ZAFITI-645625 format. One record per residue (C-alpha): x, y, z. Coordinates in steps of 0.5 Angstrom, whole numbers, plus 500, padded with zeros to 3 digits. Example, Ala and Ser with C-alpha at 12.3 -4.5 7.8 and 13.67 -1.06 7.14 Angstrom:
BEGIN
525491516527498514
***
This chain:
BEGIN
060697891061697883057704883061707889068705885066708879063714882070714886074714879070720876071724883079722882079724875076731877081732882086730877084735872083741877090739879093739872090746871093749878100747876100751870101757874106758880101761884096756884102750883102748890094747891094744884099739887095738893088736889092731885095728891087727894085725887090719887089717894081716892083713886088708889083706895077705890082701885084696891076696894074694887073686886075686894082685892084687899082690906082696909088694914092693908090699904092704910098700911100701904098709904102710911108706907108710901107716904113715909117714903115720899116724905123722906125723898122730898126732904132728902132730895136736893133741888139740883137732883129734882130732875133725877128724882122725876126721871126715877119716878117715871121709871117706877111708873113704867116698871109698875105697869110692866110688873102688873101686865107681866103678872097678869100674863103669867096668871093667864098662862096658869089658867090656860086661858085663850085670850082675845086680840083686844086684850092681847094688844092691851097687855102687849102695849103695857109691857112694851111701853112700861119696859121702855120707860123703865130702862130709858129712865134709868139711862136718863137718870145716869146721864143727868147725874153725869155717870155716863156721857153722851154716846160716841157710837150712835150708829151702833145703838141705832142698829141695836134699836132696829134689831130690838124692834124687829124682835119685838114685832116677831114675838108679838106676831107669835103671840097673836098668831097662836092665841096662847100666851107663853112665858118664853115669849113674855121673857123675850119681849121684856128683855127686848123692850128693856134693850130698846129703851136703852137704845132709844135714850143712850144716843141722845145728848145730855142737852136734850135730857129734859125733853126726854124726861118729859117724854118718858113721863108721857110714856109712863102715863100711856103704860098706865092707861094700857094697864087699865085696859088689861085690868078693866080699871076705869080709874087707871085708864083715866089717870094714865090718859091724863098723865100721857096727854100732859106729858106729851104737851109738856114735851111739845112746849119744851121742843118749841122752847129749844126750837127743836122738833121731837124727831130731831131730839130723838134721832138728830143729835144736833147737840152731840159730842162733835159740837162739844169737842169743837167748842172746847178747841175754840174756846180759848181763842173765842174768849182770849182778851175779850172778857171784862172781869169785875168783882162783887164790889164793882157789882155793888157800885153798879147796882147802887144806882140801878132802878130796874134789875132783872135776875136770870137764874140758871142751873149754876144758881141751883148748884150753888143753892143761892136762892136765899142769897138772891132774895137777900140781895133783892131785898136790899135793892128794893129797899133802895127803890129798885124794881127787881124781876126774875126772867124764867126761860122754859128750859132753864135748869134741868127740867120745866119749872126748875127755877120756879120751884127753886125761887119759890123755896126762898119765898120770892113773890110769884108776881116777880117771876116772869116768863120769857115772852113777858120779860123780853120786851122789858129787858131793853129798859133794864139797868142791870141784868144779872145772869146767875149760871144760865148759859145757852138760854141767854146766848145771843148766837141763837138770834144772831148767828145762822151757823150756830147749832142753837140758831132759832132757839128762843132765848132771854134777850138779856144782851139788850139790857143796859149792862149785863153781869154774868156770874159763873165759876168758869167760862165752860160751855153749857149743854149745847157745847158752844161758847157764849158770845154774851160774855164778850159783848161791850155791855157785859161784865163777868164776875167769876165765882160761886153764885152764892158767894158772889151774891153774899159778897155783893149784898155785904158791899151794898150795905156798906155804901
***
Protein backbone atom coordinates (compact mmCIF):
# COMPACT_ATOMS: atom_id res chain seq x y z
CA UNK A 1 0.00 0.00 0.00
CA UNK A 2 2.82 2.43 0.89
CA UNK A 3 4.46 1.95 -2.53
CA UNK A 4 1.11 2.51 -4.28
CA UNK A 5 0.51 5.72 -2.33
CA UNK A 6 3.96 7.10 -3.23
CA UNK A 7 3.45 6.15 -6.87
CA UNK A 8 0.11 7.98 -6.79
CA UNK A 9 1.81 11.09 -5.40
CA UNK A 10 4.40 10.97 -8.17
CA UNK A 11 1.68 10.56 -10.80
CA UNK A 12 -0.23 13.50 -9.33
CA UNK A 13 2.93 15.64 -9.43
CA UNK A 14 3.36 14.89 -13.13
CA UNK A 15 -0.25 15.92 -13.78
CA UNK A 16 0.29 19.14 -11.82
CA UNK A 17 3.40 20.05 -13.79
CA UNK A 18 1.70 19.33 -17.12
CA UNK A 19 -1.33 21.30 -15.94
CA UNK A 20 0.72 24.36 -15.00
CA UNK A 21 2.53 24.14 -18.32
CA UNK A 22 -0.80 24.02 -20.14
CA UNK A 23 -2.12 27.08 -18.32
CA UNK A 24 0.70 29.26 -19.65
CA UNK A 25 -1.16 29.70 -22.96
CA UNK A 26 -4.85 30.50 -23.56
CA UNK A 27 -5.16 27.79 -26.20
CA UNK A 28 -4.12 25.01 -23.81
CA UNK A 29 -5.43 26.52 -20.56
CA UNK A 30 -8.61 24.45 -20.40
CA UNK A 31 -6.69 21.21 -20.88
CA UNK A 32 -4.13 22.34 -18.32
CA UNK A 33 -6.87 23.00 -15.80
CA UNK A 34 -8.36 19.55 -16.44
CA UNK A 35 -4.98 17.85 -16.00
CA UNK A 36 -4.44 19.68 -12.71
CA UNK A 37 -7.88 18.63 -11.51
CA UNK A 38 -7.11 14.98 -12.32
CA UNK A 39 -3.83 15.28 -10.45
CA UNK A 40 -5.58 16.73 -7.41
CA UNK A 41 -8.13 13.90 -7.45
CA UNK A 42 -5.31 11.34 -7.46
CA UNK A 43 -3.40 13.16 -4.71
CA UNK A 44 -6.41 13.57 -2.41
CA UNK A 45 -7.44 9.92 -2.84
CA UNK A 46 -3.89 8.74 -2.13
CA UNK A 47 -3.62 10.96 0.94
CA UNK A 48 -6.85 9.65 2.40
CA UNK A 49 -5.80 6.05 1.77
CA UNK A 50 -2.45 6.69 3.45
CA UNK A 51 -2.35 5.04 6.89
CA UNK A 52 -5.96 3.89 6.29
CA UNK A 53 -7.34 7.26 7.38
CA UNK A 54 -10.84 6.64 6.04
CA UNK A 55 -12.62 4.23 3.70
CA UNK A 56 -13.68 4.46 0.08
CA UNK A 57 -17.25 5.37 0.99
CA UNK A 58 -16.15 8.52 2.77
CA UNK A 59 -13.73 9.38 -0.05
CA UNK A 60 -16.49 9.13 -2.67
CA UNK A 61 -18.89 11.13 -0.51
CA UNK A 62 -16.26 13.85 -0.03
CA UNK A 63 -15.50 14.01 -3.77
CA UNK A 64 -19.20 14.34 -4.61
CA UNK A 65 -19.74 17.04 -1.98
CA UNK A 66 -16.65 19.01 -2.98
CA UNK A 67 -17.44 18.71 -6.68
CA UNK A 68 -20.98 19.94 -6.11
CA UNK A 69 -19.79 22.98 -4.19
CA UNK A 70 -17.16 23.72 -6.84
CA UNK A 71 -19.67 23.42 -9.69
CA UNK A 72 -22.10 25.71 -7.87
CA UNK A 73 -19.42 28.34 -7.28
CA UNK A 74 -18.25 28.15 -10.90
CA UNK A 75 -21.79 28.59 -12.19
CA UNK A 76 -22.89 31.37 -9.83
CA UNK A 77 -19.71 33.46 -9.67
CA UNK A 78 -19.78 36.33 -12.15
CA UNK A 79 -16.64 36.99 -14.18
CA UNK A 80 -16.22 40.32 -12.40
CA UNK A 81 -16.13 38.46 -9.08
CA UNK A 82 -13.51 35.93 -10.14
CA UNK A 83 -10.66 37.76 -8.35
CA UNK A 84 -12.63 37.66 -5.10
CA UNK A 85 -13.25 33.93 -5.60
CA UNK A 86 -9.55 33.28 -6.16
CA UNK A 87 -8.66 35.29 -3.05
CA UNK A 88 -11.28 33.37 -1.08
CA UNK A 89 -9.85 30.03 -2.21
CA UNK A 90 -6.40 31.20 -1.13
CA UNK A 91 -7.86 31.90 2.29
CA UNK A 92 -9.52 28.48 2.41
CA UNK A 93 -6.18 26.85 1.59
CA UNK A 94 -4.44 28.79 4.36
CA UNK A 95 -7.24 28.02 6.78
CA UNK A 96 -7.01 24.30 5.98
CA UNK A 97 -3.28 24.29 6.73
CA UNK A 98 -3.93 26.18 9.97
CA UNK A 99 -6.65 23.72 11.01
CA UNK A 100 -4.54 20.63 10.27
CA UNK A 101 -1.46 22.00 12.03
CA UNK A 102 -3.52 23.16 15.02
CA UNK A 103 -5.25 19.81 15.41
CA UNK A 104 -1.90 18.03 15.15
CA UNK A 105 -0.53 20.32 17.87
CA UNK A 106 -3.49 19.54 20.15
CA UNK A 107 -3.10 15.80 19.48
CA UNK A 108 0.55 16.02 20.52
CA UNK A 109 -0.48 17.84 23.72
CA UNK A 110 -3.01 15.13 24.53
CA UNK A 111 -0.32 12.47 24.04
CA UNK A 112 2.11 14.49 26.19
CA UNK A 113 4.68 14.22 23.42
CA UNK A 114 8.16 15.73 23.51
CA UNK A 115 8.68 17.14 20.03
CA UNK A 116 11.81 17.63 17.95
CA UNK A 117 13.06 20.95 16.68
CA UNK A 118 12.49 20.09 13.01
CA UNK A 119 8.88 19.02 13.64
CA UNK A 120 8.26 22.14 15.73
CA UNK A 121 9.64 24.36 12.96
CA UNK A 122 7.37 22.69 10.39
CA UNK A 123 4.21 22.99 12.48
CA UNK A 124 5.04 26.60 13.40
CA UNK A 125 5.55 27.49 9.72
CA UNK A 126 2.25 25.84 8.81
CA UNK A 127 0.34 27.76 11.49
CA UNK A 128 2.02 31.12 10.84
CA UNK A 129 1.75 31.08 7.05
CA UNK A 130 -1.72 29.52 7.11
CA UNK A 131 -3.14 32.08 9.54
CA UNK A 132 -1.58 35.02 7.68
CA UNK A 133 -2.98 33.71 4.41
CA UNK A 134 -6.46 33.27 5.93
CA UNK A 135 -6.86 36.73 7.45
CA UNK A 136 -4.93 38.46 4.66
CA UNK A 137 -7.21 36.88 2.05
CA UNK A 138 -10.30 38.05 3.92
CA UNK A 139 -9.01 41.63 3.82
CA UNK A 140 -8.11 41.26 0.12
CA UNK A 141 -11.62 40.02 -0.71
CA UNK A 142 -13.22 42.93 1.16
CA UNK A 143 -10.96 45.40 -0.64
CA UNK A 144 -11.75 43.90 -4.04
CA UNK A 145 -15.45 44.10 -3.25
CA UNK A 146 -15.06 47.72 -2.14
CA UNK A 147 -16.43 46.92 1.33
CA UNK A 148 -13.37 48.48 2.93
CA UNK A 149 -11.25 51.21 1.38
CA UNK A 150 -7.59 52.00 1.53
CA UNK A 151 -6.31 52.67 5.03
CA UNK A 152 -5.41 56.23 5.96
CA UNK A 153 -3.59 54.99 9.05
CA UNK A 154 -0.66 53.15 7.54
CA UNK A 155 1.60 54.14 10.43
CA UNK A 156 -0.72 52.58 13.01
CA UNK A 157 -0.96 49.37 11.00
CA UNK A 158 2.82 49.22 10.75
CA UNK A 159 3.03 49.38 14.54
CA UNK A 160 0.40 46.64 14.88
CA UNK A 161 2.32 44.50 12.39
CA UNK A 162 5.61 45.00 14.25
CA UNK A 163 4.01 44.22 17.64
CA UNK A 164 2.37 41.07 16.23
CA UNK A 165 5.67 39.89 14.79
CA UNK A 166 7.46 40.41 18.11
CA UNK A 167 4.72 38.48 19.91
CA UNK A 168 4.97 35.58 17.46
CA UNK A 169 8.75 35.39 17.90
CA UNK A 170 8.32 35.38 21.69
CA UNK A 171 5.79 32.54 21.54
CA UNK A 172 8.04 30.60 19.16
CA UNK A 173 11.00 30.93 21.53
CA UNK A 174 8.85 29.53 24.36
CA UNK A 175 7.82 26.62 22.17
CA UNK A 176 11.38 25.69 21.19
CA UNK A 177 12.86 26.45 24.59
CA UNK A 178 10.62 24.11 26.59
CA UNK A 179 10.35 21.28 24.07
CA UNK A 180 6.70 20.96 25.12
CA UNK A 181 3.57 22.19 23.40
CA UNK A 182 0.99 24.35 25.16
CA UNK A 183 -2.58 25.10 24.11
CA UNK A 184 -2.19 28.67 25.41
CA UNK A 185 0.88 29.21 23.24
CA UNK A 186 -1.05 27.78 20.27
CA UNK A 187 -3.94 30.15 20.88
CA UNK A 188 -1.60 33.12 21.24
CA UNK A 189 0.30 32.32 18.04
CA UNK A 190 -2.89 31.83 16.01
CA UNK A 191 -4.37 35.11 17.25
CA UNK A 192 -1.18 37.07 16.62
CA UNK A 193 -0.76 35.57 13.14
CA UNK A 194 -4.33 36.40 12.17
CA UNK A 195 -3.69 39.98 13.31
CA UNK A 196 -0.41 40.02 11.40
CA UNK A 197 -2.20 38.97 8.20
CA UNK A 198 -4.63 41.87 8.54
CA UNK A 199 -1.79 44.27 9.34
CA UNK A 200 0.20 43.22 6.27
CA UNK A 201 -2.64 43.59 3.75
CA UNK A 202 -4.78 46.43 5.13
CA UNK A 203 -2.30 49.28 4.38
CA UNK A 204 -1.81 48.16 0.76
CA UNK A 205 -3.75 50.20 -1.80
CA UNK A 206 -6.51 48.76 -3.96
CA UNK A 207 -4.35 49.17 -7.09
CA UNK A 208 -2.01 46.49 -5.78
CA UNK A 209 -4.61 43.90 -4.76
CA UNK A 210 -3.99 41.72 -7.85
CA UNK A 211 -0.35 41.40 -6.78
CA UNK A 212 -1.41 40.68 -3.21
CA UNK A 213 -3.80 37.94 -4.37
CA UNK A 214 -0.97 36.30 -6.34
CA UNK A 215 1.31 36.52 -3.31
CA UNK A 216 -1.35 35.03 -1.02
CA UNK A 217 -1.68 32.20 -3.51
CA UNK A 218 2.02 31.52 -3.00
CA UNK A 219 1.54 31.70 0.77
CA UNK A 220 -1.23 29.09 0.64
CA UNK A 221 1.09 26.76 -1.26
CA UNK A 222 3.94 27.26 1.21
CA UNK A 223 1.56 26.63 4.10
CA UNK A 224 0.46 23.40 2.44
CA UNK A 225 4.06 22.29 1.93
CA UNK A 226 4.85 22.97 5.60
CA UNK A 227 1.79 20.96 6.60
CA UNK A 228 3.10 18.14 4.41
CA UNK A 229 6.25 18.02 6.54
CA UNK A 230 4.11 17.97 9.69
CA UNK A 231 2.08 15.00 8.41
CA UNK A 232 5.02 13.39 6.61
CA UNK A 233 2.93 13.47 3.44
CA UNK A 234 5.02 13.61 0.27
CA UNK A 235 2.06 14.48 -1.94
CA UNK A 236 1.24 17.58 0.09
CA UNK A 237 4.87 18.68 0.08
CA UNK A 238 5.04 18.38 -3.71
CA UNK A 239 1.71 20.09 -4.32
CA UNK A 240 2.40 22.92 -1.89
CA UNK A 241 5.85 23.53 -3.35
CA UNK A 242 4.45 23.75 -6.90
CA UNK A 243 1.71 26.16 -5.85
CA UNK A 244 4.14 28.26 -3.83
CA UNK A 245 6.71 28.45 -6.63
CA UNK A 246 4.15 29.25 -9.35
CA UNK A 247 2.54 31.89 -7.10
CA UNK A 248 5.88 33.59 -6.49
CA UNK A 249 6.67 33.56 -10.22
CA UNK A 250 3.26 35.07 -10.98
CA UNK A 251 3.83 37.74 -8.33
CA UNK A 252 7.18 38.63 -9.92
CA UNK A 253 5.61 38.82 -13.39
CA UNK A 254 2.86 41.14 -12.16
CA UNK A 255 5.31 43.39 -10.32
CA UNK A 256 7.35 43.67 -13.51
CA UNK A 257 4.20 44.53 -15.50
CA UNK A 258 3.49 47.34 -13.01
CA UNK A 259 7.14 48.45 -12.81
CA UNK A 260 7.03 47.87 -9.09
CA UNK A 261 9.20 45.87 -6.72
CA UNK A 262 7.52 43.54 -4.25
CA UNK A 263 8.79 45.49 -1.20
CA UNK A 264 7.37 48.65 -2.77
CA UNK A 265 3.98 46.97 -3.20
CA UNK A 266 3.95 45.67 0.36
CA UNK A 267 5.39 48.72 2.11
CA UNK A 268 5.55 51.61 -0.36
CA UNK A 269 1.93 52.64 -0.87
CA UNK A 270 2.78 54.51 -4.07
CA UNK A 271 -0.83 54.28 -5.21
CA UNK A 272 -2.28 55.24 -1.87
CA UNK A 273 -5.05 57.58 -0.81
CA UNK A 274 -2.96 60.75 -1.16
CA UNK A 275 -2.49 60.28 -4.89
CA UNK A 276 -6.20 59.54 -5.26
CA UNK A 277 -7.25 62.66 -3.34
CA UNK A 278 -4.94 64.86 -5.34
CA UNK A 279 -6.20 63.50 -8.67
CA UNK A 280 -9.83 64.12 -7.78
CA UNK A 281 -9.15 67.78 -7.09
CA UNK A 282 -7.34 68.20 -10.43
CA UNK A 283 -9.53 66.08 -12.73
CA UNK A 284 -11.92 68.86 -13.76
CA UNK A 285 -9.09 71.20 -14.67
CA UNK A 286 -7.18 68.44 -16.45
CA UNK A 287 -10.08 67.43 -18.74
CA UNK A 288 -11.97 70.75 -19.03
CA UNK A 289 -12.81 71.39 -22.69
CA UNK A 290 -10.14 68.98 -23.95
CA UNK A 291 -12.11 65.74 -24.39
CA UNK A 292 -13.68 65.18 -27.83
CA UNK A 293 -16.93 63.25 -27.46
CA UNK A 294 -18.46 60.98 -30.10
CA UNK A 295 -21.50 58.73 -30.49
CA UNK A 296 -21.90 55.07 -31.48
CA UNK A 297 -22.98 56.29 -34.95
CA UNK A 298 -19.71 58.22 -35.26
CA UNK A 299 -17.81 55.12 -34.22
CA UNK A 300 -19.66 53.04 -36.82
CA UNK A 301 -18.67 55.46 -39.60
CA UNK A 302 -15.07 55.40 -38.39
CA UNK A 303 -14.98 51.60 -38.35
CA UNK A 304 -16.65 51.27 -41.73
CA UNK A 305 -13.43 52.10 -43.54
CA UNK A 306 -10.98 50.58 -41.04
CA UNK A 307 -8.77 47.72 -42.16
CA UNK A 308 -7.03 47.08 -38.84
CA UNK A 309 -8.90 47.32 -35.51
CA UNK A 310 -7.49 46.57 -32.06
CA UNK A 311 -9.81 45.96 -29.12
CA UNK A 312 -8.33 46.79 -25.70
CA UNK A 313 -10.41 45.13 -22.95
CA UNK A 314 -10.33 46.35 -19.35
CA UNK A 315 -12.28 46.02 -16.14
CA UNK A 316 -15.12 48.12 -17.58
CA UNK A 317 -15.71 45.41 -20.18
CA UNK A 318 -16.00 42.82 -17.41
CA UNK A 319 -18.40 44.99 -15.39
CA UNK A 320 -20.65 45.49 -18.42
CA UNK A 321 -20.42 41.78 -19.37
CA UNK A 322 -19.76 43.00 -22.90
CA UNK A 323 -17.63 40.13 -24.19
CA UNK A 324 -20.37 38.81 -26.48
CA UNK A 325 -21.09 42.33 -27.79
CA UNK A 326 -17.39 42.67 -28.64
CA UNK A 327 -17.50 39.39 -30.54
CA UNK A 328 -20.59 40.47 -32.50
CA UNK A 329 -18.98 43.77 -33.49
CA UNK A 330 -15.77 41.97 -34.48
CA UNK A 331 -17.76 39.59 -36.69
CA UNK A 332 -19.28 42.56 -38.54
CA UNK A 333 -15.88 44.16 -39.03
CA UNK A 334 -14.27 40.93 -40.23
CA UNK A 335 -17.12 40.42 -42.71
CA UNK A 336 -16.12 43.81 -44.18
CA UNK A 337 -12.51 42.72 -44.55
CA UNK A 338 -11.02 44.23 -41.40
CA UNK A 339 -8.42 42.50 -39.26
CA UNK A 340 -9.42 42.44 -35.58
CA UNK A 341 -6.99 41.82 -32.71
CA UNK A 342 -7.26 42.02 -28.93
CA UNK A 343 -4.51 43.67 -26.85
CA UNK A 344 -4.10 42.02 -23.45
CA UNK A 345 -2.11 43.74 -20.70
CA UNK A 346 -0.76 41.41 -17.95
CA UNK A 347 -2.62 43.28 -15.20
CA UNK A 348 -5.74 44.32 -17.12
CA UNK A 349 -8.83 43.64 -15.04
CA UNK A 350 -8.46 42.47 -11.47
CA UNK A 351 -6.24 39.41 -11.81
CA UNK A 352 -3.82 37.78 -14.27
CA UNK A 353 -5.66 36.22 -17.21
CA UNK A 354 -8.92 37.98 -16.33
CA UNK A 355 -9.39 39.34 -19.86
CA UNK A 356 -8.31 36.07 -21.52
CA UNK A 357 -10.96 34.11 -19.63
CA UNK A 358 -13.59 36.76 -20.31
CA UNK A 359 -12.98 36.79 -24.06
CA UNK A 360 -12.68 33.00 -24.23
CA UNK A 361 -16.21 32.85 -22.82
CA UNK A 362 -17.37 34.59 -26.01
CA UNK A 363 -15.42 32.03 -28.10
CA UNK A 364 -13.02 34.61 -29.49
CA UNK A 365 -10.17 32.77 -31.28
CA UNK A 366 -7.06 32.42 -29.14
CA UNK A 367 -4.76 33.56 -31.96
CA UNK A 368 -6.46 36.98 -31.90
CA UNK A 369 -5.51 37.50 -28.25
CA UNK A 370 -2.10 39.19 -28.23
CA UNK A 371 0.00 40.07 -25.21
CA UNK A 372 1.58 43.47 -24.68
CA UNK A 373 4.97 42.68 -26.21
CA UNK A 374 3.38 41.23 -29.34
CA UNK A 375 0.73 43.89 -29.99
CA UNK A 376 2.71 47.06 -29.19
CA UNK A 377 4.78 46.99 -32.43
CA UNK A 378 1.51 46.59 -34.40
CA UNK A 379 -0.40 49.46 -32.78
CA UNK A 380 1.13 52.30 -34.88
CA UNK A 381 -0.35 50.59 -37.98
CA UNK A 382 -3.82 50.15 -36.41
CA UNK A 383 -6.53 52.30 -37.99
CA UNK A 384 -8.65 52.25 -34.82
CA UNK A 385 -7.93 51.13 -31.26
CA UNK A 386 -11.06 50.76 -29.12
CA UNK A 387 -10.33 50.97 -25.38
CA UNK A 388 -13.12 49.23 -23.45
CA UNK A 389 -12.90 50.26 -19.82
CA UNK A 390 -9.09 50.04 -19.50
CA UNK A 391 -7.41 52.99 -17.79
CA UNK A 392 -4.01 52.83 -16.12
CA UNK A 393 -2.66 50.19 -18.54
CA UNK A 394 -3.16 52.60 -21.48
CA UNK A 395 -2.19 55.86 -19.77
CA UNK A 396 0.61 57.53 -21.81
CA UNK A 397 1.84 59.26 -18.65
CA UNK A 398 3.58 55.98 -17.79
CA UNK A 399 5.85 56.52 -20.79
CA UNK A 400 5.96 60.31 -21.05
CA UNK A 401 5.63 61.95 -17.62
CA UNK A 402 8.57 61.38 -15.22
CA UNK A 403 6.51 62.95 -12.41
CA UNK A 404 3.66 60.48 -12.75
CA UNK A 405 3.37 57.83 -10.01
CA UNK A 406 3.06 55.17 -12.75
CA UNK A 407 6.04 56.40 -14.79
CA UNK A 408 8.00 53.43 -16.09
CA UNK A 409 5.05 51.03 -15.91
CA UNK A 410 4.83 49.04 -19.18
CA UNK A 411 1.63 49.99 -21.00
CA UNK A 412 -0.23 49.17 -24.19
CA UNK A 413 0.84 51.83 -26.71
CA UNK A 414 -2.69 52.52 -27.93
CA UNK A 415 -1.92 56.26 -28.13
CA UNK A 416 0.20 55.43 -31.19
CA UNK A 417 -2.78 54.13 -33.17
CA UNK A 418 -4.16 56.37 -35.91
CA UNK A 419 -7.40 56.86 -33.96
CA UNK A 420 -8.19 55.89 -30.38
CA UNK A 421 -11.78 55.48 -29.17
CA UNK A 422 -12.27 55.31 -25.40
CA UNK A 423 -15.49 53.71 -24.19
CA UNK A 424 -16.11 54.61 -20.55
CA UNK A 425 -19.04 55.46 -18.34
CA UNK A 426 -17.21 58.43 -16.82
CA UNK A 427 -13.86 60.18 -16.67
CA UNK A 428 -13.12 58.70 -13.26
CA UNK A 429 -9.51 57.59 -12.71
CA UNK A 430 -8.34 54.01 -12.57
CA UNK A 431 -6.84 52.23 -9.57
CA UNK A 432 -3.77 54.48 -9.67
CA UNK A 433 -6.02 57.44 -8.88
CA UNK A 434 -4.61 59.74 -11.59
CA UNK A 435 -6.19 61.32 -14.71
CA UNK A 436 -5.53 59.66 -18.05
CA UNK A 437 -3.86 61.87 -20.67
CA UNK A 438 -5.01 59.43 -23.39
CA UNK A 439 -8.49 60.95 -23.17
CA UNK A 440 -7.32 64.40 -24.31
CA UNK A 441 -4.88 63.50 -27.11
CA UNK A 442 -5.50 64.84 -30.62
CA UNK A 443 -6.15 61.36 -32.05
CA UNK A 444 -8.50 60.34 -29.24
CA UNK A 445 -12.31 60.26 -29.03
CA UNK A 446 -14.53 59.49 -26.05
CA UNK A 447 -17.82 57.57 -26.27
CA UNK A 448 -19.46 57.75 -22.87
CA UNK A 449 -21.67 54.90 -21.77
CA UNK A 450 -21.87 51.28 -20.73
CA UNK A 451 -19.50 49.21 -22.88
CA UNK A 452 -22.14 46.63 -23.80
CA UNK A 453 -24.72 49.25 -24.80
CA UNK A 454 -22.21 51.27 -26.83
CA UNK A 455 -20.93 48.21 -28.70
CA UNK A 456 -24.44 46.95 -29.45
CA UNK A 457 -25.46 50.39 -30.75
CA UNK A 458 -22.32 50.57 -32.89
CA UNK A 459 -22.98 47.11 -34.35
CA UNK A 460 -26.56 48.08 -35.22
CA UNK A 461 -25.33 51.29 -36.88
CA UNK A 462 -22.74 49.40 -38.96
CA UNK A 463 -25.39 46.98 -40.21
CA UNK A 464 -27.38 49.92 -41.53
CA UNK A 465 -24.45 51.42 -43.48
